[in-house]
C-alpha positions as CSV (number, residue, x, y, z in Angstrom):
1,M,40.2,-23.1,-32.4
2,L,43.2,-23.0,-34.7
3,D,45.5,-22.7,-31.8
4,R,44.5,-26.2,-30.6
5,P,46.6,-29.3,-31.1
6,P,45.9,-30.9,-34.5
7,G,44.4,-34.2,-33.2
8,G,40.9,-32.7,-32.6
9,I,40.4,-31.1,-36.0
10,D,39.0,-32.8,-39.1
11,W,41.3,-31.1,-41.5
12,S,39.8,-32.4,-44.7
13,R,36.3,-31.4,-43.7
14,M,37.5,-28.0,-42.7
15,I,39.4,-27.5,-46.0
16,G,36.3,-28.7,-47.9
17,D,34.1,-26.2,-46.0
18,T,36.5,-23.4,-46.7
19,R,36.7,-24.2,-50.4
20,A,32.9,-24.3,-50.6
21,S,32.7,-20.9,-48.8
22,L,35.2,-19.4,-51.1
23,Q,33.3,-20.6,-54.2
24,R,30.2,-18.8,-52.9
25,L,31.9,-15.5,-52.3
26,P,31.7,-14.0,-55.8
27,A,27.9,-14.5,-56.0
28,A,27.4,-13.3,-52.4
29,R,29.5,-10.2,-53.1
30,A,27.6,-9.5,-56.3
31,S,24.3,-9.9,-54.4
32,F,25.5,-7.5,-51.8
33,L,26.8,-4.8,-54.2
34,V,23.6,-4.8,-56.2
35,T,21.8,-3.3,-53.2
36,F,23.7,0.0,-53.7
37,D,23.2,2.6,-56.4
38,G,25.9,3.0,-59.0
39,A,27.8,5.8,-57.4
40,M,27.9,4.2,-54.0
41,R,28.8,0.8,-55.5
42,A,31.7,2.5,-57.4
43,E,32.9,4.1,-54.2
44,I,32.8,0.8,-52.3
45,E,34.7,-0.9,-55.2
46,E,37.4,1.8,-55.2
47,R,37.9,1.7,-51.4
48,A,38.1,-2.1,-51.6
49,R,40.8,-1.8,-54.3
50,Q,42.7,0.7,-52.2
51,M,42.6,-1.6,-49.1
52,R,43.8,-4.6,-51.1
53,D,46.8,-2.6,-52.2
54,V,48.0,-1.9,-48.7
55,L,46.8,-4.8,-46.5
56,V,48.9,-7.9,-45.8
57,P,47.7,-11.2,-44.3
58,E,49.2,-10.4,-40.9
59,D,46.8,-7.4,-40.6
60,A,44.0,-9.9,-40.1
61,Y,45.2,-10.3,-36.5
62,L,45.5,-6.6,-35.6
63,E,42.2,-6.4,-33.6
64,I,42.1,-9.8,-32.0
65,P,42.7,-9.3,-28.3
66,G,45.6,-11.3,-26.9
67,R,46.7,-12.5,-30.4
68,D,50.1,-11.4,-31.4
69,P,50.8,-12.6,-35.0
70,N,54.5,-12.4,-34.4
71,A,54.4,-14.7,-31.4
72,P,55.7,-18.2,-31.9
73,R,52.9,-20.8,-32.4
74,P,52.5,-23.5,-29.7
75,R,53.4,-27.0,-30.9
């Protein structure tokens, strides 16, 4: 969808939806983590911290078939 020309996308609505989703993340994350016991929760938190230390935004494209993050974007 994001590789489409800009004319067919309601950008302000998409940004609003994204912001609303981001605001819900902390509560959703807390709800999810509370389902684990303390030791497992600590392990999950540590692994998440380690991953944040090494991942870069471009890594989000690594497993998308046919999507090369270094390829020029169509205009």
